[in-house]
Residue, then its C-alpha position, 0 to 999 in steps of 0.5 A: m499499499l506505501a508503494l501505491r500511495l508514493t506512485r500515486a502522489a508523485r510529480p508528473a515528471v516522475q510519472l512519466r518516467r515511470l511510464l517510459v519504464a512501462a513502455a520499454s517493458a511492453g515492447t521487450g515483452l512483445l519482442l519476447l512473445s514474438s519469439l515464442g510465436h515464431a518457435l510455435a509457427h516454425p517447430e522445425a527451426a529450433d536454431a532460428a527460435a533460439l537466435r530471435l530469443a538470444w536477440c531480445a537480450a539487448p532491449l531486455a538489458a536496457t529496460v533493465y538499464l532504464a528501470l534502475a536509472v529511474a529508481r535511482t531518481d525517484p524522490g519519493t523514496r530518498p532517505r530523508p531525516g525522520l523516516s527511521a523513525v517512523g519506520l521507513g529506514p533505507a531498507r524499507l525505502m529500498a524495498v518500497s523502490a523495487l515494488t514500484t519498479a515491479l509494478s511499472c514493469s507488470l503493467g508493460s508486460l500486461l500491455a504487451l499480452l494484451v497487444f500480442l493476443h490482439l495481433r494474433g486474433d484471439l480477442t477481436g479477430l486478425p487486425f491489418d487484414g492478417a498481416a501479423a499472422g505469420l510472425l505470430a503464430a496465429g490459429l495456434p494454441l498458446p502455451v500459457p506457462a511458456a508465455a507467463t514465463l517469458l513475461t516474468v523475466l523483465p520484472v523480476t530482473a528489473t526488481a532484483a536489479v534495483a534491490v541490489a543497486l539500492r541495497p543500505r550501505d554503511p556510508r562510513p568506510p571501514v576501519r582496518v586496524p592492524r592486528r598485532f600478535g604476540r608470543f605464540g599468537a597471542a593478541g596484542g604486543s609488547a612496548g619494548k623489545e625483550t631479550f631471550g628469557a625475559y618472558g619466562r621470569f615470573g614477575t618481570r612484566l608487572p609493576q613493582a613498587p619503588g624499593d621493594g623487591r618482591t611482586d605484588a598481590p595477584g589482585d594488583r597483578r591483574t589491575a597493573t596487567t589491564s592498565l598496561l594493556e589500555t595504555e599500550g598503543d602506537p607511539p605518538a607522532p613526533e611534534n614537528a612531522p609534517e602533515p600528510p598532502a591534501p588529496d588533490t580532487d582535480a586528478d581523481s580522473p576515472a580509471g576506466l579509459p585505457w581499458g576502454v580504449a583497449l576494448v575498442t581497439a580489440g573490437l574493432a581487430a576482431q571485426a577486421y578479421a572477420g571482414r577478411s574471411a569469404p564467409v563471414p563468421v557471425l560469431t566473431v562479428l558479434l563478438g567484435w561489436l560487444l567488445t567495441g560496445t563495452g570499451l565505449v561504455l567503459a571510456g565514457p566517464g573518462l571521456t567525459h571527464l577529458c571533455g571537462r578539461l579540454l573546456q578549461a584548457g587555455r585562459a578559461g573564463a568563468l563560464r567555461l571553468l563553470a562548465g568544465r568543473g561541472l562535467m568533471a564532477e559528473a563524469a562517473r555519473i552521466g559518463r556510463p549512460l553516455g557511454v551506452v548511448c554511443a554504443v547503441a549509436s555506433a551499432g546503429c550506423a554500422l547496421t544502417a551502412l550494412s543495409g544497403g549490402p548484404a545484409p537484409a532488410f529490417g522488419p517490424l520485429s527488428a525496428l521495434g527492437a531498435l526503437v526500444v534499444g535506442g529509446a530506452t538508452l536515451a532515456t537513461l542518459l536523460t534520467a542521469a542528467v536528471e540526477a546529476r541535476q538533483y545532486r548539483a542543486g546544493h552547489t547551485a543554491a550556493l552559488l546563487r547565495l554568493g551572487a552568481r548570475p542565473a544566467l551564468l549558470r544557464g549558459a554553463a549547462a548550455l556549454r556542457a550539453a554542447a561540448l559532449p556531442a562535439l566530442f563523442g559525435p565524431l567519435v561515434l561516427a568513426i568508430a561506426a565506419l571502422s566498424a562496417l568497412p571490413l563488413s561491407r567489402 
């Protein structure tokens, strides 16, 4: 009930993002059901049906990624002061986010089932003069367990991804205290270095009264031993010791750029090797595209950080400095969704370049899959931009209190939005041309 109330009381922008998740879920569910229909209509072609089902992994991953981004930007399930007192702690809010994601994805899957049954003619007859009868196995009985299994894959996967990503974490890093061992593995350590045989002499490790040769009573010994163990520790630092240098936040660039460049190079090399063979190996081409896309995703944060540095190059003014620092601060948040968009765009450009050659023409299901993948990745990028704006709200308010003009902040935002396509656009076109060049010969 709490998830339903939070879903109903959300703002229109939040509801729009949830509807985008439901629409992407509907498209993915329709693709999964269409693969089932093709398997029913062509029982002899099991390999083709398995390949169609495997191609649904890309829309499924894009939809789950979108659902995760929408769950992160949901203001209704964000931890706030005072919620733990009424029973809404981080674990409860994570459960609410997971239930909200499950509701959105289940709504999309239900819509996909209704559209699938309508196109098959199971509800009101065959629409569009039976144009979709061959694709969806119209006239054949639909196995209900198989359809239910395919429709529950997306809600379960998205809910599990949101629960894992938004699980409660301790904001304080764990403090690792080095464990010291004494003699024979006993915990603790001696304050000073002992000579051989000193450990075995009775009473040498206990304090004695000055001028008295006898040892203390057993109770006094225990008290003295406890006080020694409590006061024992690391020696204090000297007074004139130099302070450790402060960490340089500007130098904390994302570390995935070298690995991303290496994977992109390996993917292009695999595609070039596949283009030299007379029968083009499909698995090698798919492996090359997978390596190239993964490299772009890994290199996205690093390239975004580099774009911020390039904006500040030279004698930069306040506008360029503000835009560049903003990109550097948001590199880890918007860089990865931007890398996913670049990977999808480069694959789409390569397929478009190959469509006039030996590649077959796109059908309605291929167009639906491309629409789901492209739309979900683009919506994820916009959602990540909204999340970055939410996290930047405190800095924006502080700049306004310091006297910054609103026009300056809007100009910095426009400059950031224009600098990213200027860097990533030519890169995507170059990678798409290099990917399609060996295969178009």
